[in-house]
N, C-alpha and C positions, 0 to 999 in steps of 0.2 A: 483379546481377552482383557477384562478389567477385574482387579482384585480389590475388595474393600476390606481393610484391616484396621485394627485399633492402633492409634498413634500414641502408644504408651511405652515405647522402647526408650530406655534412658540415654542411649547413644544415637537416637534418631537425628538425621541431618535436618529434618524439618524444624526441630527445636532451635536450631541455630539461625533460622531465618528471622528477619524483622517481624514484629508482631503483625503488622498489616499484611505482609506477604503470607505469613502463616495462616491467617484467617481466610485467605483466598484459596488455600489448597486443602484445608482441614475443616471438616464439618461434623459437629456433634462428636468430636473425639475420634473420628474415623478418617482414614486416609485412603484415597483411591489410587491404585497403581495400575498403569497400563502396560500391557505386553504387546508392543506393535509387531505386526507381521510383515510390514513392507521392508524390503531389503535396504532401501535408501535410508530409512529411519534407523534400521539396525546398524548400518555402517556409521552413521553420524553419532549414534550413542556410544559406539566403541571408541570414537575419537575424542570424546569428552570426558573430563575428569569427574564430573558430578552429575546429579540428576537433572532432568529437564521437565519443566512444568508444561503440560499440554492442555490447552483449552479446547473443549468440544462444543462447537456451535449448536445449540439446541433451543432456540428462542420459542417461547409459547408452545412448547411441547410438540414441535414439528417432527421430531424424530432425528436420527443421525443422518447427515448428508452423505451421499455416496458418490458425488461428482464435484469437481471444482466449481462448476456453475452454481450448484446448490449452495455451496459455501458462500460464494459472492452474493448470491441472492438473499441469503439470510443475514449476512453480517455487513454487507455493503462496504462503507469506507473504513470500517474498523480493521480490515485486512489490508496490509500494505504489500504483501508478496504471496503469490500462489504458485506452487509447483504442480503442474497438471500432468499426471501420469495416467489419465483416463479414469473410468469408473472403478471404484474399489472392487477387488477381486470377486467377492461374493455378494456385494450390494446388500449387506445385512449389518445390523449393529453388532458391536462386540458383545459377547456373553459376559455378564457382570455377576461376580460371585462374592458373597460376604463370607470371610474366613475368620473362624475363631480357633482357639488352641486345640479343640477336640472335634470340630465339625465344620461344615460349610453349608451355605444355602445359595441357590441360584435365585438372585433377586430380579434379574432381567434376562430372559432368554435371548439368544443371539446366534451367531454363526456356528458356534460349537454346541451341539445338542447336549442337554442335561445328561442323557444316558451315557454319552461318550465321556463326559467329565467324571461322572461317578465311577465308571470303569477305570479310568486313568488314575483316579484317587484311591482306588482299592489296593489292597495288598494282594499281589498275585504270586502264588506259590506253584512252581512247576516241578513235577516229579519226572525223572528220566531213568530209563533202563535201556535195554538193547532193542527189543522188538515191540515194546509197548502193548504186550498182550497178557503179561502176568504181573510182574512186580510193580511197575509204575501205575497201572490201572488200579491195583489193589490199594496202593498207597494213596492215590488220589481220592478214591471212594471212602477209605477209612478216615482220611484227613477231613473230608467234607462232613462225614457223619460226626466225628469228634468235635469239630468246630461248631456244628449246629447245636450239639448238646451243650456246649459251653455258652453259646449265645442265646440259647432258649428258643430256637427256631427250627424249621425243617431243613434238611440238607439242601433242598433246591432253593432255599431262601437266603443262603449265606452271602450271595453276591449283593443282595439289597442291604446287607449289613457291612459291606466293604471288604469282603474276602472272596478272592477268585482262586479256584483250584483247577489245574490242568496237568496233563501228562503227555509224554512223547517218548520216542525211542531213537537212539542214534543210528540204528540200522533197521528202522521200521518202514513198512509200506502203508499207504493211506487206506483206511476203511476196513482193516482187519478186526475180527471179533476177539474178545478176551477168550483165553483158553477155557475149556469146559471145567477143569478142576478149579481154576481161579474163580469162575462164576459160582461154583458150588461152595467153595470156601467162604466167599463173601455172603452167599445166601444163608449160611449157617449163622452169620453175624447180623442177619436182618438187612443186608445191603444188596441191592439189585445191580448187577454188573452186566446184564444182558444187552443194554443199549450202547455199551462202549464201542467206539470205533478208533482204531489205532491211527497215529499220525507221526510222521518223521519230524525230528527236531529241525527247526529252521531259524533263519535270522530274526523273523518277527517275534517268535516265541521267546527267544533268548533276550531280545531287546526289551520286551514288555515285562518279563518276569522280575519281580523284586527279589525273590529267593528261588534258587534252583537246587533242589535236593536230589542227589543221585543215589542209585542203589549200591554202587561199588566205587572204589577208588579209580578203577580203570575208566569208568564212565566220566568221572570228574576230570581225569587227565585228558580224555578225548575232547571234552567240551572246552576246557581252557586252552587246549592247543589250537582248536579251530576258532574260538572266540576269546582271545586273550583279554579283551577289555571287560569281559564278564566275570573274570576270575574272582573278584571280591564277593560276588553274589552266588558263587557255586560252592556247595559243600556236600560231603557224603551225608546221607540221611542219619546214619548212626553218629551220635555225638562223639563217640570214641573212635570214629573212622573205621569201624568194622564193616566188611561187605555183607550185604543182605543175601541170604541163601537164594540161589537160582533154582527154582522148582521145575523148570521146563522139562517136560518128558517124564516127570516123576509122578508117583501116586498121590492121591488126595491128602494123606497125612503129611507129605512134604509141603504141600501148599498151605496146609493149616499151620505148620511150623513157620513158614515164610510169613504168613499173615500175622502171626504172633510177634515175630521179630519186628515187623514194620509197625505194628500197633505200639509196641514198647518204645521204639525209637521216636515215634510221633508224640507219644505222651511226654517224653523228655523235651522234645523240640517246642511243643506248645507252651510249655512253662516259660519259654524265653520270648514269646510273642505277646504284643499288646493287641488284643482282638476286641476292643470296645466297639460297640455298634456305631455305624456311620449314620449321622443324622443330617437332615437337610430339609 
């Protein structure tokens, strides 16, 4: 992957280069940073104290070479040493992204699809309860609805605005429906929960989530015990760490009260998030 960023940081190492060298790596006030995926390059970079300037042979718009032979063919005697580890893994150019303080733009598609990049760049909020049939699905759907209103879009469009919502249960099975009273409580709020399918909490969800909001303190303790590295990202949904009422098995009024609690906690949490739209 390649990142194009503004070369305007006052402590930039590029500014310490001789002027001639600086002109060779900076163009129009922008600096291109490469994130190499080859393990040999990664190992070499870890052994070096400073940055490494990488030239990419691309004469006459031929495109990025994917074999050592192509490099030699295009650059000829300009190259004095070639380490040939075979064809590049995906035989595709790196994805190039122009990054600004509040947005990014894919300027050249490559090995990483734009859809994948946008999802990785999104804020992912994961709601967790026990069975993923009552509290966390209601929290997920309420969050999606509230974020959509804040961003001025439909609930199913928040991902295109850089926000992803999901839910799971620490003791859930896959494919379970939301409880009937949870569906009805959400329907009263104009939210459709009939398509919800439960899922168990797993490594991938925990790793991908930027924020993990649990319904109770015991849920948080269970997650941080199993995934200690995620502890800084795990919080009880209630800002004052109060457990959300468990409505399982209760009548509809109990679910309504649970939904009210979740809504109030979300309203407080949303004030702390910067949910500006994602542009690109």
